[in-house]
C-alpha positions in Angstrom: 96.3 -83.1 50.5 99.0 -83.2 53.2 100.8 -86.4 53.1 100.3 -87.2 49.5 103.3 -87.5 47.4 103.5 -84.7 44.9 104.4 -85.5 41.4 107.9 -84.6 40.4 108.4 -81.3 38.7 109.1 -81.8 35.0 112.2 -80.1 33.7 113.3 -79.7 30.2 116.2 -82.1 29.7 119.4 -80.7 28.3 120.3 -82.1 25.0 123.5 -83.9 24.4 125.9 -82.6 21.8 124.8 -84.8 19.0 121.0 -84.6 19.5 118.4 -82.3 18.1 115.3 -81.0 19.8 113.2 -83.8 18.3 115.8 -86.4 19.2 117.4 -86.3 15.8 121.1 -86.9 15.9 123.2 -84.0 14.7 126.4 -84.0 12.8 129.4 -84.8 14.9 131.4 -81.8 13.6 128.7 -79.4 14.8 129.4 -77.5 18.0 126.7 -76.3 20.5 126.2 -73.5 22.9 124.5 -74.9 26.1 123.2 -73.2 29.2 121.8 -75.2 32.0 118.1 -75.7 31.7 117.9 -74.3 28.2 117.8 -75.8 24.8 121.1 -75.8 23.0 121.4 -74.7 19.3 124.1 -76.0 16.9 126.7 -73.6 15.7 128.4 -74.5 12.5 132.2 -74.7 12.6 134.1 -71.7 11.4 135.4 -72.0 7.9 139.1 -71.6 7.2 140.1 -68.2 6.0 142.5 -69.6 3.6 141.0 -71.5 0.6 142.5 -74.8 -0.1 143.2 -76.4 -3.5 139.7 -77.8 -3.8 138.2 -74.4 -3.3 140.4 -72.9 -6.1 139.5 -75.7 -8.4 135.8 -75.1 -7.8 136.1 -71.5 -9.1 135.3 -70.7 -12.7 138.0 -71.0 -15.3 138.2 -67.3 -15.8 138.8 -66.7 -12.1 141.4 -69.4 -12.0 143.3 -68.0 -15.0 143.1 -64.4 -13.6 144.4 -65.5 -10.1 147.2 -67.5 -11.7 148.3 -64.6 -13.9 148.4 -62.1 -11.0 150.1 -64.7 -8.7 152.9 -65.1 -11.3 153.2 -61.4 -12.0 155.5 -60.7 -9.0 153.0 -58.1 -7.6 152.9 -57.8 -3.8 149.8 -59.5 -2.7 150.2 -59.3 1.1 151.9 -57.0 3.6 154.8 -58.8 5.3 157.3 -57.9 8.0 161.0 -57.8 7.4 162.4 -61.3 7.7 159.1 -63.0 6.9 159.5 -65.8 4.4 158.4 -65.2 0.8 155.0 -66.5 -0.1 155.0 -69.6 -2.2 153.1 -69.6 -5.5 150.3 -71.7 -3.8 150.0 -69.2 -0.9 149.9 -66.3 -3.4 147.0 -68.0 -5.2 145.1 -68.6 -2.0 145.6 -65.0 -0.8 144.5 -63.6 -4.1 141.4 -65.8 -4.2 140.5 -64.7 -0.7 140.8 -61.1 -1.6 138.8 -61.6 -4.8 136.0 -63.4 -2.9 135.9 -60.9 -0.1 136.3 -57.6 -1.9 136.2 -58.0 -5.7 136.2 -54.2 -6.4 139.3 -53.7 -4.2 140.9 -56.6 -6.1 140.0 -54.9 -9.4 141.5 -51.6 -8.3 144.7 -53.1 -6.9 145.6 -55.5 -9.7 144.1 -53.9 -12.8 147.5 -53.4 -14.4 147.9 -57.2 -14.6 144.4 -58.0 -15.9 143.3 -58.5 -19.5 139.9 -57.7 -21.1 138.9 -61.4 -20.9 139.3 -61.3 -17.1 136.5 -58.8 -16.8 133.9 -61.6 -16.9 135.0 -62.5 -13.3 133.5 -59.2 -12.2 130.2 -59.5 -13.9 128.4 -59.6 -10.5 129.7 -56.1 -9.7 129.6 -54.7 -13.2 126.9 -52.1 -12.3 129.3 -50.4 -9.8 130.9 -47.2 -11.1 134.3 -48.3 -9.9 134.0 -51.6 -11.9 133.0 -49.7 -15.0 135.9 -47.3 -14.6 138.6 -50.0 -14.2 137.0 -52.0 -17.0 137.7 -49.0 -19.4 141.2 -48.7 -17.9 142.0 -52.4 -18.7 140.6 -52.1 -22.2 142.7 -49.0 -22.9 145.8 -50.7 -21.5 145.2 -53.7 -23.8 144.6 -51.5 -26.8 147.8 -49.6 -26.1 149.8 -52.8 -25.7 148.5 -54.1 -29.0 149.4 -50.8 -30.7 152.9 -50.8 -29.2 153.5 -54.3 -30.4 152.3 -53.5 -33.9 154.5 -50.3 -34.1 157.6 -52.2 -32.9 157.0 -54.9 -35.5 156.6 -52.3 -38.2 159.8 -50.5 -37.2 161.7 -53.8 -37.1 160.6 -54.6 -40.6 161.7 -51.1 -41.7 165.0 -51.6 -39.9 165.6 -54.8 -41.9 164.8 -53.0 -45.1 167.2 -50.1 -44.3 169.9 -52.6 -43.5 169.6 -54.2 -46.9 169.8 -50.7 -48.5 173.1 -50.3 -46.7 173.2 -46.5 -46.4 171.1 -45.5 -43.3 172.9 -47.9 -41.0 176.3 -47.5 -42.5 179.0 -46.7 -40.0 179.5 -43.2 -41.3 175.8 -42.3 -41.2 175.5 -43.7 -37.7 178.5 -41.6 -36.6 176.8 -38.5 -38.0 173.6 -39.2 -36.0 175.4 -40.2 -32.7 179.0 -38.9 -32.7 179.5 -39.2 -28.9 178.2 -42.8 -28.8 180.4 -43.6 -31.8 183.4 -42.0 -30.1 182.9 -44.0 -26.9 182.6 -47.4 -28.6 184.7 -47.0 -31.7 186.3 -43.7 -32.5 188.7 -43.4 -29.5 190.3 -46.8 -30.4 190.9 -46.1 -34.1 194.5 -45.9 -35.3 195.6 -43.1 -37.6 195.4 -45.5 -40.6 191.9 -46.5 -39.7 190.8 -42.8 -39.4 192.3 -42.1 -42.9 190.4 -45.1 -44.3 187.2 -43.8 -42.7 187.7 -40.4 -44.3 188.3 -41.9 -47.7 185.1 -44.0 -47.4 183.2 -40.9 -46.4 184.4 -39.0 -49.4 183.4 -41.9 -51.7 180.0 -42.0 -50.1 179.4 -38.3 -50.6 180.6 -38.3 -54.1 178.6 -41.4 -55.2 177.4 -40.9 -58.7 179.6 -37.9 -59.4 183.0 -37.6 -61.1 185.9 -37.0 -58.8 187.5 -34.6 -61.3 186.8 -31.0 -61.6 184.1 -29.1 -59.8 182.2 -32.2 -58.7 185.3 -33.6 -57.0 186.0 -30.3 -55.3 182.4 -29.9 -54.1 182.5 -33.4 -52.7 185.7 -32.6 -50.8 184.3 -29.4 -49.4 181.1 -31.1 -48.4 183.0 -33.8 -46.6 185.2 -31.3 -44.8 182.1 -29.3 -43.7 180.3 -32.4 -42.6 183.3 -33.4 -40.5 183.4 -30.0 -38.8 179.8 -30.3 -37.9 180.4 -33.8 -36.4 183.4 -32.6 -34.4 181.5 -29.6 -33.1 178.6 -31.7 -32.0 180.9 -34.2 -30.5 182.6 -31.6 -28.4 179.3 -30.1 -27.2 178.0 -33.5 -26.1 181.3 -34.4 -24.4 181.1 -31.1 -22.4 177.5 -31.7 -21.5 178.3 -35.2 -20.3 181.3 -34.1 -18.3 179.1 -31.4 -16.6 176.5 -33.9 -15.7 179.1 -36.2 -14.1 180.6 -33.3 -12.1 177.2 -32.5 -10.6 176.8 -36.1 -9.5 180.2 -36.4 -7.9 180.1 -34.3 -4.7 183.3 -35.8 -3.2 186.4 -34.4 -4.8 188.5 -37.4 -3.8 186.1 -39.8 -5.4 186.1 -37.6 -8.5 189.9 -37.7 -8.7 189.8 -41.5 -8.3 187.2 -41.8 -11.1 189.2 -39.6 -13.4 192.3 -41.7 -12.7 190.5 -44.9 -13.4 189.0 -43.5 -16.6 192.4 -42.3 -17.8 193.9 -45.7 -17.1 191.1 -47.4 -19.1 191.7 -45.1 -22.0 195.5 -45.8 -22.0 194.7 -49.5 -22.2 194.2 -50.5 -25.9 191.6 -53.1 -26.4 192.4 -56.2 -28.4 191.0 -56.8 -31.9 188.4 -59.1 -30.4 187.3 -56.5 -27.8 187.1 -53.8 -30.5 184.9 -56.1 -32.6 182.6 -56.6 -29.6 182.5 -52.8 -29.0 181.5 -52.3 -32.6 178.7 -54.8 -32.4 177.4 -53.1 -29.2 177.4 -49.7 -30.9 175.5 -51.1 -33.9 173.0 -52.8 -31.5 172.4 -49.6 -29.6 171.8 -47.7 -32.8 169.3 -50.3 -33.9 167.5 -50.0 -30.6 167.4 -46.2 -30.8 165.7 -46.6 -34.1 163.1 -49.0 -32.7 162.5 -46.7 -29.8 161.8 -43.8 -32.1 164.8 -41.8 -31.0 166.2 -40.9 -34.4 165.2 -37.3 -34.5 165.6 -36.7 -38.2 163.7 -39.9 -39.2 160.1 -39.6 -40.3 158.5 -42.4 -38.3 155.0 -41.7 -39.7 156.2 -43.3 -43.0 156.7 -46.6 -41.0 154.2 -46.6 -38.1 151.3 -45.8 -40.5 152.5 -47.9 -43.4 150.6 -51.2 -43.8 153.4 -52.5 -46.0 155.4 -53.2 -42.9 152.7 -55.3 -41.2 153.9 -58.6 -42.7 156.8 -60.0 -40.7 156.8 -63.5 -42.1 160.4 -62.9 -43.2 161.6 -62.0 -39.8 162.8 -64.8 -37.6 161.5 -65.1 -34.1 165.0 -65.2 -32.7 165.7 -61.8 -34.2 162.4 -60.3 -32.9 163.2 -61.6 -29.4 166.6 -59.9 -29.5 165.0 -56.5 -29.9 161.6 -56.9 -28.3 162.3 -58.8 -25.1 161.6 -56.0 -22.6 161.4 -55.9 -18.8 157.7 -56.6 -17.8 158.1 -55.0 -14.5 159.3 -51.8 -16.1 156.3 -51.7 -18.4 154.0 -52.2 -15.4 155.7 -49.5 -13.5 155.3 -47.1 -16.4 151.6 -48.0 -16.6 151.1 -47.5 -12.9 152.9 -44.2 -13.1 150.7 -43.1 -15.9 147.6 -44.2 -14.0 148.6 -42.2 -10.9 148.9 -39.1 -13.1 
């Protein structure tokens, strides 16, 4: 009826930031989207993209160990611009954990060279994927190859120690026969005439061991020694010519080539001291030992060592001695593995 006061129109009140539809107070850290005259709904705060230390500690032990190993490996974990500061170890851990959580298969593909078989449990939730199965086999093959390499190196080192005790294979004359150019560079070019004569006498005694120096046996020993020396000198000359040819190909600038020749001649004219000659001899012996361990002695039958269980026991070998020969560059091994993988 006209004149009567109409009741006020009821409108839905807008909720305050900390209240629910039923009047229940909401968490203070929740944010809301509000439109005038409409109910507002809470929106949870965005989580940080970078996991903190607590998040890392909440991961399983296998994930923590895996992330730690890759973080310390030196592998690049994030693209950076020139001049950007290097990531700290903590930042590397966080970045790796973020990658693992977001795309575990990509993580597996990118860092498989640094993973071990026990790390595969961290990918159990994606183990049905063909990519995960492929890289699982790759990691297991890498581990088996590494174990086999270590075993072979240990066996060769045990054989090396045995050959050293026998005294013949690693005698100076036998090493000179195997690598005449290397011997000439480290020892031969610095020998005096007297030392060369002594070396010749020792070689004759070695070749005539067990035989009489008189009569036919002595003559045969002398001929054998002369023939062996000719072979050594011929091979030395061939290797020197080959090395000089390789150096000439590398040097395109004639002036630089002349300067290098002059410096080399000056170095040859300078006679090393007795102490320096001793160091050069030690270096030569060390390189010959390393060649043996690397399987580069062409005339040696390595199958008698690599497949011989008698060389498995290395209790008599000191750890310091092993480290001297087996301490290899990790990054180089990883590069070789990655190169093999790409092929």
